[in-house]
C-alpha positions in Angstrom: 0.4 -25.7 26.9 2.5 -25.7 23.8 2.8 -22.7 21.5 0.8 -24.6 18.8 -2.1 -25.2 21.2 -2.0 -21.6 22.4 -2.0 -20.3 18.8 -5.0 -22.5 18.0 -6.8 -21.1 21.0 -6.0 -17.5 20.0 -7.1 -18.0 16.4 -10.4 -19.5 17.7 -11.0 -16.4 19.7 -10.1 -14.0 16.9 -12.4 -15.8 14.5 -15.3 -14.7 16.7 -14.5 -11.0 16.5 -16.1 -10.3 13.1 -19.0 -8.3 14.5 -16.8 -6.5 17.0 -14.7 -5.2 14.1 -17.9 -3.7 12.6 -18.8 -2.1 15.9 -15.4 -0.7 16.4 -15.2 0.7 12.9 -18.6 2.3 13.2 -17.6 4.2 16.3 -14.1 5.2 15.0 -15.4 6.4 11.6 -17.9 8.6 13.4 -15.1 10.5 15.1 -13.1 12.3 12.3 -10.0 13.1 14.3 -8.7 15.6 11.7 -5.6 17.6 12.3 -5.9 21.4 12.7 -4.1 21.7 9.3 -7.1 20.0 7.9 -9.6 22.2 9.8 -10.2 19.6 12.6 -9.9 19.6 16.4 -7.4 16.8 16.7 -7.6 13.3 18.1 -8.9 13.8 21.7 -12.4 12.4 21.3 -11.2 9.3 19.4 -8.4 8.8 21.9 -11.0 8.9 24.8 -13.1 6.3 23.0 -10.1 3.9 22.4 -9.0 4.4 26.0 -12.5 3.5 27.3 -12.4 0.3 25.2 -9.0 -0.6 26.6 -10.1 0.0 30.1 -13.1 -2.4 29.6 -10.7 -4.9 28.1 -8.6 -4.8 31.3 -5.2 -4.1 30.0 -2.5 -3.7 32.6 -1.2 -0.2 31.7 -2.4 2.8 29.8 -0.2 5.9 29.8 -1.1 9.1 28.1 1.6 11.4 26.7 0.0 14.6 25.5 1.9 16.8 23.0 1.0 20.5 23.6 -0.7 22.1 20.6 -2.5 25.4 21.1 -4.3 25.1 17.8 -6.8 22.5 19.1 -9.5 23.2 21.6 -8.1 20.9 24.3 -4.6 22.3 23.9 -2.9 18.9 23.2 -2.6 16.0 20.9 -3.0 12.6 22.7 -0.7 9.7 22.5 -1.4 6.4 24.3 1.1 3.7 25.3 -0.7 0.6 26.3 0.6 -2.7 27.7 -0.6 -6.2 28.6 2.1 -7.6 30.8 3.9 -10.8 29.8 6.3 -13.1 31.6 9.3 -11.0 30.6 8.4 -7.4 31.7 11.7 -6.1 30.2 10.6 -6.6 26.6 7.6 -5.3 24.7 6.4 -6.1 21.2 4.7 -2.9 20.0 2.0 -2.5 17.4 1.9 1.2 16.4 -1.2 2.7 14.9 -2.4 6.3 14.4 -5.7 8.0 15.4 -5.8 10.8 12.8 -7.3 10.6 9.3 -7.2 12.7 6.2 -10.2 14.8 5.1 -12.9 13.2 3.1 -12.1 15.3 0.0 -14.8 15.9 -2.7 -18.0 14.6 -1.1 -19.5 14.1 -4.6 -17.1 11.2 -5.0 -18.6 9.4 -2.1 -21.8 7.4 -2.3 -22.8 8.4 1.2 -21.6 10.2 4.3 -17.8 9.3 4.6 -18.1 9.6 8.4 -20.9 7.1 8.7 -19.8 3.4 8.3 -21.3 1.4 5.4 -21.1 -2.3 5.2 -21.2 -4.3 1.9 -20.6 -7.9 2.8 -16.9 -8.2 3.8 -16.2 -4.5 3.0 -16.4 -1.7 5.5 -16.5 1.7 3.8 -15.8 5.1 5.4 -13.0 7.6 5.9 -10.2 6.0 8.0 -11.3 2.4 7.9 -8.1 1.3 6.2 -5.8 4.2 7.2 -5.4 3.4 10.0 -8.4 1.9 11.8 -7.7 -1.6 10.4 -4.2 -1.7 11.9 -5.4 -0.3 15.2 -8.3 -2.8 15.5 -6.1 -5.7 14.5 -3.7 -4.8 17.3 -6.5 -4.4 19.8 -8.1 -7.7 18.9 -4.8 -9.6 19.0 -4.3 -8.2 22.5 -7.9 -9.0 23.4 -7.5 -12.6 22.3 -4.7 -13.1 24.9 -6.9 -11.7 27.6 -10.0 -13.7 26.5 -8.0 -16.9 26.2 -6.4 -16.5 29.5 -2.9 -16.8 27.9 0.0 -15.0 29.5 2.3 -13.8 26.6 6.0 -14.4 26.8 6.7 -10.7 26.9 4.7 -7.5 27.1 2.2 -6.8 24.4 2.2 -3.1 23.5 0.0 -0.7 21.5 1.5 2.7 20.6 -1.6 4.7 19.6 -0.4 8.1 18.3 -1.6 11.4 16.9 -0.5 13.4 13.9 0.8 10.7 11.6 -1.0 12.2 8.5 0.6 15.7 8.9 4.2 14.9 9.9 4.2 13.2 13.3 5.6 16.2 15.2 2.8 15.8 17.8 2.8 12.0 17.6 5.7 9.6 17.3 8.3 12.3 16.9 7.1 13.9 20.1 7.3 10.5 22.0 10.8 9.8 20.7 12.1 13.2 21.6 10.5 13.6 25.0 9.9 10.1 26.2 12.4 7.8 24.5 12.8 5.7 27.7 9.4 4.2 26.9 10.9 2.1 24.2 13.7 -0.5 24.9 16.6 -1.7 22.8 15.2 -5.2 22.8 11.7 -4.2 21.9 10.1 -5.1 18.5 8.1 -2.7 16.4 5.3 -3.5 13.9 3.6 -0.7 12.0 0.5 -2.0 10.2 0.2 0.9 7.8 1.2 -0.4 4.3 1.2 -3.7 2.5 -0.5 -5.7 -0.3 -3.6 -7.8 -0.8 -1.7 -11.1 0.0 -0.1 -9.8 3.1 3.3 -10.9 1.8 5.2 -7.6 1.7 7.4 -6.6 4.7 8.7 -3.1 4.4 12.1 -2.8 6.0 13.7 0.1 4.2 12.8 3.5 2.7 14.4 5.9 0.2 15.4 9.4 1.0 12.8 12.0 0.3 13.5 15.4 -1.2 10.5 17.7 -2.2 12.3 20.5 -4.0 10.8 23.9 -4.7 12.4 25.7 -7.6 11.9 29.4 -7.9 13.0 31.1 -11.2 13.0 35.0 -11.3 13.3 37.0 -14.5 11.8 40.3 -15.7 8.2 41.1 -16.7 7.3 42.7 -20.0 4.7 42.6 -22.7 4.8 39.4 -24.7 5.0 41.3 -28.0 8.4 42.8 -26.9 10.1 39.9 -25.3 13.6 41.4 -25.6 12.6 44.0 -22.9 12.1 41.2 -20.3 13.5 37.9 -19.2 11.1 35.0 -19.5 11.2 33.1 -16.2 8.8 30.5 -17.6 11.1 29.6 -20.5 14.1 29.3 -18.2 12.1 27.2 -15.8 11.0 24.9 -18.6 14.6 24.4 -19.7 15.7 23.7 -16.1 12.9 21.1 -15.6 14.0 19.3 -18.7 17.6 19.3 -17.4 16.4 17.9 -14.1 14.4 15.2 -15.8 17.8 13.7 -16.6 18.7 13.1 -12.9 17.5 9.6 -13.1 20.2 8.8 -15.6 22.9 10.6 -13.5 22.0 8.8 -10.2 21.3 5.5 -11.9 22.2 2.8 -9.4 19.7 0.0 -8.9 18.7 -1.8 -5.7 16.3 -4.7 -6.3 15.1 -4.5 -2.6 13.1 -1.4 -3.6 10.1 -1.0 -5.7 10.9 0.6 -8.1 14.6 -0.3 -7.8 15.8 3.1 -8.9 15.9 6.7 -7.7 13.0 8.7 -9.1 12.8 12.4 -9.9 9.3 13.6 -10.8 8.2 17.1 -11.8 4.9 17.6 -10.1 3.2 20.8 -8.8 3.6 24.1 -10.7 2.3 27.4 -9.3 0.5 30.0 -11.4 2.6 32.8 -12.8 0.7 35.5 -14.7 -3.0 35.5 -15.2 -3.0 36.7 -18.9 -1.5 35.2 -22.0 0.3 38.4 -23.3 2.7 39.0 -20.4 6.2 37.6 -20.0 6.2 36.1 -16.4 8.7 37.6 -14.0 8.6 34.5 -11.9 8.0 30.8 -12.3 7.8 28.2 -9.6 7.7 24.4 -9.9 8.4 21.4 -7.7 10.2 18.1 -8.0 9.4 15.0 -5.9 12.7 13.1 -5.5 12.9 9.6 -4.0 16.5 8.7 -3.8 18.2 5.3 -3.0 20.2 5.3 0.2 23.4 4.9 -1.9 23.2 8.7 -2.7 23.4 11.3 0.1 20.8 14.1 -0.6 23.6 16.6 -0.4 25.1 15.1 -3.5 21.8 15.3 -5.4 21.3 18.9 -4.3 24.8 19.8 -5.5 24.1 18.4 -8.9 20.7 20.3 -9.1 22.5 23.5 -8.1 25.0 23.0 -11.0 22.1 22.6 -13.4 20.4 25.7 -12.0 23.7 27.7 -12.4 23.8 26.7 -16.1 20.3 28.0 -16.6 21.1 31.2 -14.8 24.0 31.8 -17.1 22.1 30.9 -20.2 19.0 33.0 -19.6 20.0 35.7 -17.2 17.5 34.5 -14.5 18.0 33.9 -10.8 17.2 30.4 -9.6 16.5 29.8 -5.9 16.2 26.2 -4.6 14.3 25.3 -1.4 12.9 22.1 0.0 9.4 21.6 1.5 10.5 18.2 2.7 13.9 16.7 3.2 14.5 13.4 4.9 17.6 11.2 4.6 16.9 7.5 4.4 16.9 5.9 7.9 19.1 2.8 8.4 17.1 -0.2 7.2 15.9 -2.9 9.5 18.0 -6.0 8.9 16.4 -8.9 7.2 17.7 -11.2 10.0 16.3 -9.0 12.7 14.2 -10.9 15.2 11.0 -9.0 14.4 11.5 -9.7 10.7 12.1 -13.4 11.2 9.1 -13.7 13.6 6.8 -11.9 11.2 7.9 -14.0 8.2 7.1 -17.2 10.1 3.7 -15.8 11.2 2.8 -14.7 7.7 3.8 -18.1 6.3 1.9 -20.1 9.0 -1.3 -18.0 9.0 -1.7 -16.7 5.5 0.1 -19.5 3.6 2.0 -17.2 1.4 5.8 -16.6 1.0 6.7 -13.3 2.6 9.3 -11.0 1.1 11.1 -8.0 2.3 11.0 -4.8 0.3 12.0 -1.1 0.3 9.7 1.7 -0.7 9.8 5.2 -1.9 7.2 6.6 0.4 8.0 7.7 4.0 6.5 6.0 7.0 6.8 6.5 10.7 8.9 3.3 10.9 11.8 5.6 9.9 11.5 7.4 13.2 12.1 4.1 15.1 14.9 3.2 12.8 16.7 6.4 13.2 16.7 5.7 16.9 18.3 2.3 16.3 15.0 0.3 16.9 14.0 -2.5 14.6 10.7 -1.6 12.9 8.8 -3.3 10.1 5.8 -2.0 8.2 3.3 -4.7 7.3 -0.4 -5.2 6.7 -2.9 -6.8 4.3 -4.4 -4.0 2.4 -6.3 -3.1 -0.8 -4.5 0.3 -0.7 -7.7 2.4 -0.7 -6.2 4.9 1.8 -6.9 8.6 1.1 -9.3 7.7 -1.7 -13.0 8.4 -1.9 -15.0 5.3 -0.9 -12.0 4.1 1.3 -12.7 0.6 2.4 -11.3 -2.2 4.5 -12.1 -5.9 4.7 -13.3 -7.6 7.8 -11.4 -10.8 6.7 -8.1 -8.8 6.3 -8.5 -7.3 9.8 -9.1 -10.8 11.3 -6.1 -12.4 9.5 -3.8 -9.5 10.5 -4.9 -9.9 14.1 -4.0 -13.6 13.9 -0.6 -12.8 12.4 0.0 -10.3 15.2 -1.0 -12.9 17.8 1.4 -15.3 16.3 4.3 -12.7 16.4 3.3 -12.0 20.1 3.7 -15.7 20.9 7.2 -15.7 19.5 8.4 -12.9 21.9 
């Protein structure tokens, strides 16, 4: 049977899975899978449900890799590596999805229980439906289509179903790459369906460096009516924030691969200093979210910020301490001519009838973990980008089309 005929058969199968998407989303939404940082008990129950589904599907291999975590009742965070064997057992095309979700947030902003699925035509509403149930289900159904159609794929089809993506991946993909790197081969392909656009045209192949900087300014407290007796940490901090607001003009290279094509330096969070108006604050703490093009090592950015801090120390007599709450150098990008990129572009063009394009982003994704290990990873999906919002929603039609694209990629293995 030709690849064209096999693809037709796979698409025919996937088109029948609409109600199965609803059933899967209903079950997954009802299992919150919140991290202990968010007051939850982890992903164990959701992992067991997914494993049961896979066992009924009849996949060839399910391996559990549990990351120890004493903070959850079961004592571990589950990670599943699943395979449907292909003709070439030495190569696997992986779809990576995560089990955990973020908290619902302010319940008043939801029209109903966020952990009970609602359906409005093509829309499925509930916490986790887009982030990351859609990607997980698309991968499951692409694999199911091969099993239902009786088609042996050219290489292994793999699902990496991980924990802890929402709170840092220490118990998820980072754990797998540190303790079980042999599970992933140099010739494997990696698709992470966790970001995209409504057309399904954007393929993320690169990310900026991330620096979340905590700036602590220490002065001397006194009554606000006698400011000469103190050192106003808030004033000094305000001057430093304005100086740092000029970083975009200092590190001003452009790279049109990225959106936006520049490094960004945004003042964001600020901690409370004194509770009353008539006191000169002895301390002021604020934060900058820096997304830096790979052209600039973070060390260079940090050196410049330190110079600006030294100027403020000298001018105001304060002490400025710099710390980071997150620091991640940009991983090497996936090449535009990498096999997985070429295959995904063809699949998007053939299935969705749009022109795909490669982009870089300012946000961090788990694809960077693969890339740092020298493994070619792409981030792609068809999304409305409702993740983490109240009334999070996913489209049945997007899940079906993404499954078709994945099946197309699988055929090219």
